[in-house]
C-alpha positions, -999 to 999 in steps of 0.1 A, spaced: 131 -73 184 103 -78 159 77 -54 146 47 -68 127 36 -44 99 1 -47 87 1 -31 52 -35 -21 42 -43 -10 7 -69 17 6 -105 8 -2 -123 9 -35 -131 41 -53 -151 50 -84 -120 55 -107 -105 21 -99 -94 1 -129 -101 28 -155 -82 59 -144 -45 59 -134 -51 82 -103 -16 83 -88 -15 114 -66 -46 130 -80 -65 152 -56 -100 144 -45 -101 107 -51 -126 95 -25 -137 61 -14 -168 47 -29 -196 32 -7 -180 -2 -13 -147 12 -2 -161 25 30 -177 -8 38 -144 -26 30 -126 -2 54 -150 -10 82 -143 -47 77 -105 -41 77 -109 -21 110 -128 -50 126 -101 -74 115 -72 -53 128 -91 -48 161 -82 -84 169 -45 -77 166 -20 -60 188 -14 -27 169 1 3 188 6 27 159 -12 37 127 5 53 98 -11 65 66 -3 79 32 -11 116 28 -37 109 0 -74 113 7 -84 77 -1 -59 63 22 -68 87 50 -105 78 46 -96 41 48 -77 48 80 -106 66 98 -125 35 109 -92 17 117 -82 46 140 -116 45 158 -114 7 162 -79 8 176 -81 40 195 -51 54 176 -43 88 160 -32 83 124 3 96 116 7 108 80 39 93 65 51 108 32 72 77 26 40 57 22 27 80 -5 15 66 -39 40 65 -67 44 99 -85 32 90 -120 42 124 -135 26 131 -169 5 99 -167 -14 110 -136 -52 111 -143 -50 94 -177 -73 65 -187 -58 31 -190 -73 27 -224 -53 57 -236 -21 45 -219 -21 9 -233 -10 18 -269 20 38 -256 54 22 -260 66 40 -228 38 25 -208 45 -10 -221 82 -6 -214 76 5 -178 52 -23 -170 76 -50 -185 107 -37 -168 98 -16 -138 133 -18 -124 147 1 -154 121 27 -164 100 54 -149 68 74 -158 77 106 -177 83 132 -151 76 107 -123 92 84 -98 109 51 -104 100 19 -85 135 19 -70 129 53 -55 97 41 -39 115 10 -26 142 32 -10 117 53 8 96 24 20 128 6 32 137 37 51 103 39 67 104 2 77 138 7 93 125 37 113 94 18 124 114 -11 137 134 13 159 103 32 170 79 3 177 97 -28 187 78 -59 199 44 -47 187 23 -43 156 20 -13 133 -7 -6 106 2 12 74 -26 23 51 -12 30 17 -12 18 -20 -7 -12 -41 28 -4 -55 41 6 -21 31 -28 -7 45 -46 -37 79 -29 -34 80 -37 4 72 -74 -4 99 -75 -32 124 -59 -7 116 -86 19 118 -114 -5 148 -102 -25 129 -101 -57 136 -79 -87 111 -50 -90 104 -64 -125 84 -92 -106 59 -67 -92 31 -81 -114 34 -115 -98 16 -102 -68 -20 -91 -65 -27 -65 -39 -65 -59 -39 -84 -29 -25 -87 -31 13 -65 -61 15 -40 -68 43 -4 -79 37 18 -87 68 56 -83 71 77 -91 102 105 -66 105 135 -65 128 172 -57 129 177 -91 115 158 -84 83 123 -89 69 99 -118 65 66 -119 46 39 -135 67 8 -129 44 0 -112 11 -34 -99 -1 -57 -111 26 -90 -98 13 -125 -89 26 -139 -120 9 -112 -142 25 -121 -129 59 -158 -133 54 -153 -169 42 -133 -177 73 -160 -164 97 
């Protein structure tokens, strides 16, 4: 009994790489992000996908819209796929965060620290592992798409590979990329990480 999970990171938005958005309200896809999402939808239309799950955040739901149309599926909002709660750091500029000792500690040892007032990487991993277990029971022998966030995908990959969460920065999860896990009662396998729009264009 195997479920293939296509993890999709949301598309690009205008705050990308300079604002730590976390669970901020109103973060919408940019024009580039909408184009990326359409390409992801076209890519997934060539797979057997019978369910579509999405983080509750706007940028993830917007990314899921063309995927839902292409696959003929109704997106199901899954709180377990939500972005990390960054607490007091939500909405701050990266330039303002870099000098802070707490920010440096968190990024060097994610397994042992958390954002002030926020969520730890272990807490994310526990909810993502719970979601994966539920999905395997609900959708055996088929594919499932999950539109979510970079850290969510990284903790899923670390869980599958048995890696410490401190190794999160060894993975690149780009906007609108696809990462593929096979999940079953027997465990997890990573089939692909960070398949990007450019990768797909080059292959066509």
